Each structure stands twice: as structure tokens, then as C-alpha cells.
BALO-710248 format. One record per residue (C-alpha): x, y, z. Coordinates in steps of 0.05 Angstrom, whole numbers, plus 5000, padded with zeros to 4 digits. Layout:
BEGIN
+------+------+------+
!   xx !   yy !   zz !
+------+------+------+
!    X !    Y !    Z !
...
+------+------+------+
// end
This chain:
BEGIN
+------+------+------+
!   xx !   yy !   zz !
+------+------+------+
! 4143 ! 8274 ! 8144 !
! 4159 ! 8262 ! 8213 !
! 4236 ! 8294 ! 8201 !
! 4226 ! 8355 ! 8245 !
! 4244 ! 8298 ! 8292 !
! 4272 ! 8250 ! 8250 !
! 4350 ! 8222 ! 8274 !
! 4396 ! 8256 ! 8228 !
! 4429 ! 8214 ! 8166 !
! 4356 ! 8175 ! 8174 !
! 4340 ! 8144 ! 8108 !
! 4255 ! 8176 ! 8090 !
! 4210 ! 8118 ! 8109 !
! 4172 ! 8096 ! 8052 !
! 4146 ! 8044 ! 8013 !
! 4217 ! 8034 ! 7970 !
! 4251 ! 7986 ! 8020 !
! 4206 ! 7945 ! 8043 !
! 4169 ! 7955 ! 7965 !
! 4199 ! 7887 ! 7940 !
! 4186 ! 7840 ! 8003 !
! 4105 ! 7876 ! 7995 !
! 4064 ! 7827 ! 7952 !
! 4030 ! 7874 ! 7914 !
! 3957 ! 7853 ! 7898 !
! 3970 ! 7861 ! 7808 !
! 4020 ! 7816 ! 7836 !
! 3981 ! 7753 ! 7859 !
! 3966 ! 7696 ! 7814 !
! 3899 ! 7661 ! 7840 !
! 3903 ! 7590 ! 7857 !
! 3841 ! 7580 ! 7821 !
! 3869 ! 7611 ! 7752 !
! 3935 ! 7580 ! 7746 !
! 3909 ! 7504 ! 7754 !
! 3828 ! 7489 ! 7744 !
! 3829 ! 7425 ! 7739 !
! 3861 ! 7431 ! 7800 !
! 3814 ! 7475 ! 7835 !
! 3757 ! 7430 ! 7808 !
! 3780 ! 7371 ! 7836 !
! 3782 ! 7397 ! 7908 !
! 3719 ! 7367 ! 7947 !
! 3671 ! 7409 ! 7990 !
! 3685 ! 7405 ! 8062 !
! 3630 ! 7448 ! 8076 !
! 3648 ! 7517 ! 8116 !
! 3709 ! 7516 ! 8149 !
! 3705 ! 7515 ! 8243 !
! 3720 ! 7585 ! 8270 !
! 3743 ! 7593 ! 8328 !
! 3721 ! 7611 ! 8393 !
! 3704 ! 7683 ! 8403 !
! 3756 ! 7686 ! 8461 !
! 3814 ! 7646 ! 8414 !
! 3798 ! 7694 ! 8366 !
! 3802 ! 7760 ! 8412 !
! 3876 ! 7727 ! 8440 !
! 3900 ! 7714 ! 8365 !
! 3887 ! 7793 ! 8353 !
! 3919 ! 7821 ! 8416 !
! 3990 ! 7770 ! 8402 !
! 3975 ! 7798 ! 8331 !
! 3971 ! 7882 ! 8351 !
! 4033 ! 7859 ! 8396 !
! 4072 ! 7832 ! 8335 !
! 4055 ! 7889 ! 8302 !
! 4069 ! 7936 ! 8361 !
! 4133 ! 7909 ! 8365 !
! 4162 ! 7921 ! 8298 !
! 4136 ! 7987 ! 8302 !
! 4153 ! 8009 ! 8366 !
! 4232 ! 7997 ! 8329 !
! 4209 ! 8027 ! 8275 !
! 4204 ! 8094 ! 8321 !
! 4270 ! 8071 ! 8355 !
! 4297 ! 8079 ! 8293 !
! 4267 ! 8136 ! 8258 !
! 4253 ! 8188 ! 8326 !
! 4307 ! 8236 ! 8351 !
! 4294 ! 8223 ! 8427 !
! 4337 ! 8292 ! 8438 !
! 4297 ! 8334 ! 8422 !
! 4232 ! 8300 ! 8436 !
! 4241 ! 8321 ! 8503 !
! 4226 ! 8397 ! 8465 !
! 4154 ! 8381 ! 8426 !
! 4097 ! 8388 ! 8457 !
! 4036 ! 8319 ! 8462 !
! 4007 ! 8342 ! 8399 !
! 4067 ! 8342 ! 8357 !
! 4093 ! 8289 ! 8387 !
! 4023 ! 8249 ! 8371 !
! 4033 ! 8263 ! 8310 !
! 4096 ! 8235 ! 8297 !
! 4082 ! 8183 ! 8316 !
! 4017 ! 8175 ! 8277 !
! 4067 ! 8189 ! 8219 !
! 4110 ! 8131 ! 8233 !
! 4062 ! 8080 ! 8248 !
! 4020 ! 8105 ! 8186 !
! 4078 ! 8094 ! 8139 !
! 4115 ! 8038 ! 8169 !
! 4029 ! 7989 ! 8166 !
! 4036 ! 7998 ! 8104 !
! 4115 ! 7982 ! 8080 !
! 4082 ! 7921 ! 8117 !
! 4023 ! 7907 ! 8085 !
! 3970 ! 7915 ! 8141 !
! 3915 ! 7946 ! 8146 !
! 3883 ! 7961 ! 8203 !
! 3805 ! 7994 ! 8232 !
! 3800 ! 8055 ! 8255 !
! 3790 ! 8029 ! 8325 !
! 3842 ! 7988 ! 8329 !
! 3891 ! 8032 ! 8284 !
! 3874 ! 8091 ! 8351 !
! 3895 ! 8030 ! 8412 !
! 3953 ! 8029 ! 8380 !
! 3972 ! 8105 ! 8360 !
! 3958 ! 8101 ! 8445 !
! 4001 ! 8043 ! 8462 !
! 4072 ! 8073 ! 8431 !
! 4046 ! 8148 ! 8457 !
! 4056 ! 8112 ! 8516 !
! 4111 ! 8062 ! 8500 !
! 4158 ! 8135 ! 8480 !
! 4141 ! 8171 ! 8532 !
! 4111 ! 8134 ! 8584 !
! 4117 ! 8061 ! 8614 !
! 4077 ! 8019 ! 8565 !
! 4027 ! 7971 ! 8587 !
! 4026 ! 7989 ! 8654 !
! 4002 ! 8069 ! 8625 !
! 3937 ! 8059 ! 8617 !
! 3928 ! 8028 ! 8699 !
! 3966 ! 8081 ! 8721 !
! 3920 ! 8131 ! 8700 !
! 3853 ! 8081 ! 8727 !
! 3843 ! 8123 ! 8797 !
! 3801 ! 8048 ! 8810 !
! 3873 ! 8026 ! 8816 !
! 3910 ! 8028 ! 8891 !
! 3973 ! 7974 ! 8871 !
! 3995 ! 7947 ! 8808 !
! 4022 ! 7876 ! 8816 !
! 4069 ! 7833 ! 8760 !
! 4081 ! 7778 ! 8760 !
! 4127 ! 7760 ! 8703 !
! 4105 ! 7792 ! 8636 !
! 4042 ! 7759 ! 8620 !
! 4005 ! 7769 ! 8698 !
! 3988 ! 7832 ! 8720 !
! 3936 ! 7838 ! 8789 !
! 3916 ! 7909 ! 8811 !
! 3871 ! 7927 ! 8878 !
! 3825 ! 7955 ! 8867 !
! 3766 ! 7966 ! 8930 !
! 3816 ! 7930 ! 8980 !
! 3820 ! 7865 ! 8922 !
! 3869 ! 7832 ! 8885 !
! 3839 ! 7825 ! 8809 !
! 3878 ! 7800 ! 8750 !
! 3873 ! 7837 ! 8692 !
! 3875 ! 7822 ! 8617 !
! 3947 ! 7869 ! 8613 !
! 4012 ! 7836 ! 8587 !
! 4067 ! 7855 ! 8570 !
! 4104 ! 7813 ! 8506 !
! 4165 ! 7780 ! 8541 !
! 4209 ! 7779 ! 8593 !
! 4254 ! 7832 ! 8555 !
! 4197 ! 7887 ! 8541 !
! 4190 ! 7891 ! 8623 !
! 4249 ! 7890 ! 8637 !
! 4266 ! 7956 ! 8588 !
! 4210 ! 7991 ! 8628 !
! 4236 ! 7971 ! 8698 !
! 4300 ! 8006 ! 8666 !
! 4271 ! 8064 ! 8642 !
! 4237 ! 8073 ! 8722 !
! 4297 ! 8071 ! 8754 !
! 4347 ! 8101 ! 8712 !
! 4302 ! 8166 ! 8718 !
! 4312 ! 8172 ! 8798 !
! 4390 ! 8153 ! 8787 !
! 4394 ! 8068 ! 8816 !
! 4398 ! 8013 ! 8776 !
! 4364 ! 7942 ! 8781 !
! 4407 ! 7883 ! 8743 !
! 4443 ! 7807 ! 8760 !
! 4490 ! 7834 ! 8806 !
! 4433 ! 7876 ! 8843 !
! 4377 ! 7845 ! 8840 !
! 4322 ! 7881 ! 8874 !
! 4302 ! 7967 ! 8885 !
! 4267 ! 8007 ! 8914 !
! 4253 ! 8084 ! 8875 !
! 4187 ! 8108 ! 8845 !
! 4152 ! 8152 ! 8791 !
! 4145 ! 8216 ! 8766 !
! 4070 ! 8219 ! 8804 !
! 4105 ! 8206 ! 8864 !
! 4087 ! 8125 ! 8866 !
! 4120 ! 8070 ! 8901 !
! 4162 ! 8029 ! 8863 !
! 4193 ! 7963 ! 8881 !
! 4226 ! 7911 ! 8833 !
! 4259 ! 7845 ! 8839 !
! 4292 ! 7814 ! 8774 !
! 4330 ! 7738 ! 8751 !
! 4356 ! 7702 ! 8778 !
! 4325 ! 7711 ! 8844 !
! 4245 ! 7727 ! 8814 !
! 4254 ! 7646 ! 8784 !
! 4178 ! 7665 ! 8737 !
! 4188 ! 7722 ! 8704 !
! 4215 ! 7793 ! 8746 !
! 4166 ! 7827 ! 8805 !
! 4141 ! 7887 ! 8799 !
! 4105 ! 7919 ! 8859 !
! 4069 ! 8000 ! 8860 !
! 4040 ! 8030 ! 8912 !
! 4004 ! 8089 ! 8874 !
! 4002 ! 8156 ! 8896 !
! 3938 ! 8188 ! 8901 !
! 3935 ! 8251 ! 8882 !
! 3874 ! 8283 ! 8925 !
! 3898 ! 8293 ! 8986 !
! 3860 ! 8244 ! 9027 !
! 3851 ! 8298 ! 9093 !
! 3807 ! 8282 ! 9160 !
! 3742 ! 8300 ! 9129 !
! 3748 ! 8258 ! 9072 !
! 3772 ! 8191 ! 9128 !
! 3708 ! 8200 ! 9170 !
! 3670 ! 8206 ! 9120 !
! 3694 ! 8145 ! 9083 !
! 3681 ! 8110 ! 9160 !
! 3763 ! 8104 ! 9173 !
! 3742 ! 8142 ! 9243 !
! 3694 ! 8182 ! 9277 !
! 3693 ! 8256 ! 9282 !
! 3694 ! 8249 ! 9355 !
! 3769 ! 8222 ! 9350 !
! 3784 ! 8261 ! 9300 !
! 3777 ! 8312 ! 9346 !
! 3813 ! 8283 ! 9403 !
! 3874 ! 8271 ! 9352 !
! 3868 ! 8344 ! 9323 !
! 3874 ! 8350 ! 9396 !
! 3934 ! 8313 ! 9409 !
! 3969 ! 8334 ! 9351 !
! 3962 ! 8409 ! 9356 !
! 3990 ! 8400 ! 9438 !
! 4056 ! 8362 ! 9407 !
! 4038 ! 8283 ! 9427 !
! 4090 ! 8238 ! 9400 !
! 4057 ! 8197 ! 9352 !
! 4066 ! 8132 ! 9325 !
! 4015 ! 8096 ! 9273 !
! 4017 ! 8022 ! 9272 !
! 3978 ! 7976 ! 9224 !
! 4008 ! 7923 ! 9173 !
! 4024 ! 7938 ! 9092 !
! 3972 ! 7974 ! 9063 !
! 3928 ! 7996 ! 9128 !
! 3925 ! 8055 ! 9114 !
! 4003 ! 8085 ! 9155 !
! 4021 ! 8136 ! 9113 !
! 3951 ! 8160 ! 9093 !
! 3937 ! 8179 ! 9164 !
! 4000 ! 8192 ! 9191 !
! 3985 ! 8255 ! 9120 !
! 3918 ! 8267 ! 9155 !
! 3948 ! 8287 ! 9220 !
! 4001 ! 8325 ! 9189 !
! 3940 ! 8377 ! 9172 !
! 3934 ! 8394 ! 9247 !
! 4000 ! 8419 ! 9245 !
! 4008 ! 8504 ! 9262 !
! 4030 ! 8519 ! 9195 !
! 4096 ! 8570 ! 9233 !
! 4126 ! 8494 ! 9264 !
! 4196 ! 8471 ! 9210 !
! 4179 ! 8403 ! 9200 !
! 4237 ! 8346 ! 9167 !
! 4206 ! 8288 ! 9141 !
! 4256 ! 8227 ! 9140 !
! 4235 ! 8164 ! 9087 !
! 4281 ! 8113 ! 9051 !
! 4223 ! 8131 ! 8985 !
! 4192 ! 8205 ! 9000 !
! 4120 ! 8191 ! 9000 !
! 4088 ! 8234 ! 9045 !
! 4044 ! 8296 ! 9020 !
! 4046 ! 8358 ! 9081 !
! 3999 ! 8419 ! 9076 !
! 4048 ! 8447 ! 9113 !
! 4100 ! 8514 ! 9070 !
! 4156 ! 8502 ! 9119 !
! 4164 ! 8430 ! 9114 !
! 4244 ! 8389 ! 9080 !
! 4245 ! 8331 ! 9067 !
! 4300 ! 8271 ! 9059 !
! 4308 ! 8210 ! 9033 !
! 4347 ! 8158 ! 9041 !
! 4406 ! 8124 ! 8999 !
! 4435 ! 8058 ! 8964 !
! 4498 ! 8046 ! 8959 !
! 4528 ! 8052 ! 8894 !
! 4560 ! 7996 ! 8854 !
! 4622 ! 8000 ! 8886 !
! 4587 ! 7989 ! 8937 !
! 4583 ! 8051 ! 8976 !
! 4557 ! 8125 ! 8980 !
! 4502 ! 8090 ! 9021 !
! 4466 ! 8144 ! 9065 !
! 4412 ! 8116 ! 9108 !
! 4350 ! 8148 ! 9145 !
! 4389 ! 8134 ! 9211 !
! 4451 ! 8198 ! 9179 !
! 4383 ! 8226 ! 9151 !
! 4366 ! 8235 ! 9220 !
! 4427 ! 8247 ! 9262 !
! 4443 ! 8303 ! 9214 !
! 4366 ! 8330 ! 9219 !
! 4376 ! 8345 ! 9299 !
! 4422 ! 8399 ! 9273 !
! 4372 ! 8430 ! 9231 !
! 4331 ! 8460 ! 9291 !
! 4268 ! 8425 ! 9268 !
! 4198 ! 8425 ! 9317 !
! 4181 ! 8366 ! 9297 !
! 4215 ! 8306 ! 9259 !
! 4166 ! 8255 ! 9220 !
! 4204 ! 8195 ! 9208 !
! 4168 ! 8160 ! 9146 !
! 4177 ! 8094 ! 9166 !
! 4215 ! 8061 ! 9229 !
! 4244 ! 7996 ! 9210 !
! 4306 ! 7985 ! 9238 !
! 4373 ! 8018 ! 9279 !
! 4346 ! 8090 ! 9271 !
! 4292 ! 8081 ! 9319 !
! 4343 ! 8082 ! 9383 !
! 4360 ! 8170 ! 9349 !
! 4277 ! 8168 ! 9337 !
! 4274 ! 8156 ! 9401 !
! 4322 ! 8205 ! 9437 !
! 4290 ! 8268 ! 9378 !
! 4231 ! 8250 ! 9428 !
! 4269 ! 8259 ! 9487 !
! 4297 ! 8311 ! 9474 !
! 4255 ! 8378 ! 9456 !
! 4230 ! 8345 ! 9394 !
! 4171 ! 8336 ! 9417 !
! 4108 ! 8319 ! 9370 !
! 4147 ! 8269 ! 9324 !
! 4110 ! 8212 ! 9282 !
! 4125 ! 8153 ! 9242 !
! 4090 ! 8088 ! 9231 !
! 4124 ! 8013 ! 9240 !
! 4097 ! 7944 ! 9227 !
! 4054 ! 7918 ! 9287 !
! 3987 ! 7877 ! 9293 !
! 3963 ! 7917 ! 9352 !
! 3977 ! 7980 ! 9396 !
! 4015 ! 7929 ! 9449 !
! 4061 ! 7890 ! 9399 !
! 4087 ! 7965 ! 9369 !
! 4120 ! 7967 ! 9434 !
! 4152 ! 7901 ! 9432 !
! 4171 ! 7921 ! 9356 !
! 4207 ! 7985 ! 9384 !
! 4234 ! 7947 ! 9446 !
! 4269 ! 7898 ! 9383 !
! 4282 ! 7941 ! 9336 !
! 4324 ! 7970 ! 9397 !
! 4365 ! 7901 ! 9411 !
! 4371 ! 7895 ! 9323 !
! 4411 ! 7962 ! 9337 !
! 4466 ! 7932 ! 9378 !
! 4467 ! 7974 ! 9434 !
! 4467 ! 7923 ! 9503 !
! 4419 ! 7974 ! 9549 !
! 4377 ! 7935 ! 9599 !
! 4310 ! 7920 ! 9573 !
! 4272 ! 7963 ! 9639 !
! 4319 ! 8025 ! 9606 !
! 4289 ! 8009 ! 9539 !
! 4227 ! 8007 ! 9558 !
! 4231 ! 8064 ! 9604 !
! 4254 ! 8116 ! 9539 !
! 4195 ! 8077 ! 9493 !
! 4138 ! 8096 ! 9550 !
! 4170 ! 8180 ! 9559 !
! 4179 ! 8183 ! 9484 !
! 4120 ! 8144 ! 9453 !
! 4045 ! 8183 ! 9490 !
! 4010 ! 8149 ! 9439 !
! 3992 ! 8099 ! 9393 !
! 3942 ! 8099 ! 9333 !
! 3919 ! 8030 ! 9299 !
! 3908 ! 8020 ! 9228 !
! 3891 ! 7952 ! 9201 !
! 3849 ! 7931 ! 9138 !
! 3799 ! 7881 ! 9142 !
! 3777 ! 7814 ! 9118 !
! 3731 ! 7858 ! 9072 !
! 3783 ! 7910 ! 9038 !
! 3760 ! 7960 ! 9092 !
! 3804 ! 8008 ! 9127 !
! 3795 ! 8035 ! 9198 !
! 3830 ! 8058 ! 9257 !
! 3818 ! 8002 ! 9304 !
! 3851 ! 8030 ! 9367 !
! 3872 ! 8088 ! 9398 !
! 3927 ! 8076 ! 9458 !
! 3960 ! 8126 ! 9508 !
! 4017 ! 8107 ! 9537 !
! 4021 ! 8125 ! 9607 !
! 4078 ! 8117 ! 9639 !
! 4114 ! 8051 ! 9672 !
! 4087 ! 8006 ! 9722 !
! 4142 ! 7963 ! 9758 !
! 4179 ! 7942 ! 9693 !
! 4124 ! 7944 ! 9653 !
! 4097 ! 7989 ! 9600 !
! 4030 ! 8014 ! 9631 !
! 3979 ! 8042 ! 9565 !
! 3894 ! 8049 ! 9564 !
! 3854 ! 8044 ! 9500 !
! 3813 ! 8096 ! 9494 !
! 3772 ! 8089 ! 9434 !
! 3769 ! 8020 ! 9398 !
! 3734 ! 7987 ! 9335 !
! 3682 ! 7943 ! 9350 !
! 3661 ! 7890 ! 9306 !
! 3601 ! 7858 ! 9313 !
! 3592 ! 7807 ! 9243 !
! 3582 ! 7798 ! 9187 !
! 3539 ! 7802 ! 9117 !
! 3518 ! 7747 ! 9075 !
! 3557 ! 7785 ! 9015 !
! 3620 ! 7777 ! 9071 !
! 3622 ! 7860 ! 9092 !
! 3644 ! 7875 ! 9169 !
! 3593 ! 7904 ! 9216 !
! 3610 ! 7937 ! 9268 !
! 3617 ! 8022 ! 9301 !
! 3672 ! 8055 ! 9336 !
! 3665 ! 8071 ! 9409 !
! 3693 ! 8113 ! 9461 !
! 3721 ! 8053 ! 9516 !
! 3703 ! 8097 ! 9582 !
! 3761 ! 8117 ! 9603 !
! 3781 ! 8185 ! 9607 !
! 3847 ! 8213 ! 9573 !
! 3912 ! 8216 ! 9611 !
! 3922 ! 8275 ! 9568 !
! 3860 ! 8326 ! 9587 !
! 3887 ! 8376 ! 9632 !
! 3961 ! 8387 ! 9583 !
! 3895 ! 8387 ! 9523 !
! 3863 ! 8440 ! 9575 !
! 3917 ! 8480 ! 9563 !
! 3928 ! 8478 ! 9502 !
! 3865 ! 8514 ! 9496 !
! 3834 ! 8442 ! 9479 !
! 3784 ! 8434 ! 9521 !
! 3749 ! 8360 ! 9506 !
! 3675 ! 8350 ! 9525 !
! 3669 ! 8300 ! 9570 !
! 3621 ! 8259 ! 9527 !
! 3660 ! 8238 ! 9475 !
! 3703 ! 8205 ! 9514 !
! 3633 ! 8156 ! 9536 !
! 3622 ! 8097 ! 9493 !
! 3580 ! 8104 ! 9436 !
! 3512 ! 8070 ! 9420 !
! 3513 ! 8035 ! 9365 !
! 3481 ! 8053 ! 9295 !
+------+------+------+
// end
């Protein structure tokens, strides 16, 4: 068996090697037959106490885990991994099944059909995928996977964290999976470089931190990549914002306003940015710049760039600012920066001010006003000494619109505010809110009650919209009645 994908020079796996160690049914001498008197003297203690179902299930999982570890070693010893790259899924499954069957016979272990199927699937995931994480990656209801050491794996479903019953065998098992992920994208993680950002094959964002920085075991977080691209219609249907707000955002993107999507971690900034990009004309040249490539733009003319960390010698780093500077020489119509978090903010603001209208980015902030303060702070962190008024003037002329995304306490995600930047009044940036999410209360099961409404303020860019052919009705700027 499994000769096609067997390593050259590997002796055939079979009962010959381990037959001596495994007891044969015919060679076992029953205790009663060996010494009948001794067996008769045993007192009758009644039926022994059975372990609780939870303990039995735990022991069963531990036993299967030990068996899987032994079989995985057998697979690595016997399979020619280089030849497997050209094998089909069905051929690989057959080979794994054959090796597992023979190895179980060698060890004298009998499993039922369900356990064997589960074991074969786990072995397949170990060889081709990410081991225990593979099941969670295939589960569409899971948004985030959070690993706190080998024995604790949490997932986020519908905005709520849940502890799973999936575990790794030990820390070495977890480190092997981490190394498999980061080496596939040309990065590394070890004691000298204990944290890493990477992405999985499907585009999911991956971050890991290992010891000695991670005290109780390696820490892993995976932000899953949505296979189905969420468009504006989907977000409206899910209640992220209203059709009136969507019509306004379509006009804002189409008329090339510079937009910043602001929000906290996990609030849906990247999803919102992806949805807004659907309004960009297909004839425009778009360049995207990210630390980890996540954006799913739907246009045909898109150039994607990704920053790069330094190598082992501390050289070769390519920052977002480097990519942004080079992008300005590549004749872009729009530049989209996945997330602005540092000194690249200077080049981003200059691009918005110098002919690249319609550019977009995201920042971490809790409100539109906080977002402007974040931009000011990032300019200061870049080490460029400019008067505060000059910095604010640059921001006011570069940024036209701030879209605030939030994840509320019940796990729902809403576009809680759309704010326009209208210019400067003295030393202060003047802003006006056009739409907001109005919270009313809570249901008994802690679901937030609220509704979207316009503030009654007419858009500062109404004339611009009209000149570009987007004559929005005045009614969409009137406050909405609660449903």
C-alpha cells in the first residue's frame, strides 16, 4: 500500500516491525487460568464505579489525540511530501487512510467507524491544512479565531466570544502550525522576532506572538476573510445603514470626495471600505496599499501593494510610506490605504490635496472629532514640525467626509455617523453631521433599540453632487421617523 507516495528507501509498513510488541490474542494467558485459587480468593466488591460522562469524553479525546500524534509521525516518516503536491484530494485521502489503517493494526488499536473517520479527517488537515484550526476556518459562522495557548481556543460568532472544545496537543504542536503559516508567506517568528503579521491562503488576517513574550503559550488571532463580498445592498439589508445613507455615500464616492472610515477594532471598517469601493467607476486606476492585503476591490484596474517587515539582519523593510511615495509616481486616479496608523499620514494627506481626489483610508478612532485628533497626532509622530493651524488646514482641505463605524455592545455593527468637514473657523476644523444612529434603549435580552436619522442639515457638497449628475432629493436630509 501507499507505494506511489512513499519516501524512497522507506521499509514497508506492516505488522512485521511492531508485531513482537503488540500482544496477540492467542498468546494472552488469563489470570484465572494461571492461578484459580488466587482468583477465587478475590472478594466480590460489586460493580465498579463508572466515571462521569464528561470525564469519559475527556479521556476519549485525550486518547484520540495521542493516537493522532503517533499516526502523524508515521505519515511524516512514510509520505513523500514533495510528490503529494501533485496528488489529488481523493488520492491523498486514500494514502492517509491506508497508512492510518496499517499503523493502527501495528499498535493493536481498534476504533469504531466514527472515530476512524474523525481521525482520518484530522490527519488530512494536519498534512494539508492547519490542523485543529481547519474546522473553524471552514465554519462560515465564525468571524474571528483567538488562540490563548494550546488548550484554549475562542471564536467570535455574531459579535460574541465563545470558548470551543478544540485544542492543540501541546505548545510544540501549536508552534508547528504557526511556523507553517508564516513560512508560506516568507516570514518568520522565533525568540528573536516573537511576533508576526501574515495572511492565510484565503486572505484571512493572521497575527501570532510566541514565547518568551507570550507567557502562557503562543497567542494567535485570525480575522477570517469573507468569501462572499458584502456590497452596499447587503449592508443595508443587515441594518448597517439605510438606503438614504447609501444614496448619499454613492454620490460622495462617485464625485470623488476624499473619505476616511473611522472606527474601533472589529467595527467593520474594512468591510465598509470594500462596500464603498463598489461605487468607483470601472475606468479609474486604483492603487491599494496595506500592511496585510485584505481589500477586495471589484474593479478591473487595481494595483495592490503590501508592506514588508525587515529580514533577519534587520534590513529590507518596505513600509506603507515607501509604498505610498512610489504609488504617487504610478499615475493613480485614486489611492486607497488599508489603514493609516503612522508617518504615512503625511503622504496620504498630500496625495488627497494634489490631484488624487476620491482617495480613501481607515483609522482607529471613536468619533469623527477623535478621528481628526488622531490625524493631528500622527502628523506630530512623523516628526515634522508644523504649526498646529497649518496641520489642521492641511487636514481640512484634504479630508471631505468621515464615516464612523461602530460595534455596539450587543455585537451588532452600525454606521453610527456620517460627518462632513466643511473647512476652518479660526484655528478649529469645522464639521457637520449629516446622518447618525440614534439609540433609544435596550430589549430585555440586551439587544439595542435604535434607528438611523438625518440631522436635518443639508449637505455641504450638494452643489458638487448636482454638477456631477447626482441631484439628491432634499427629503433624504430630513430627520427620519423611528420605525
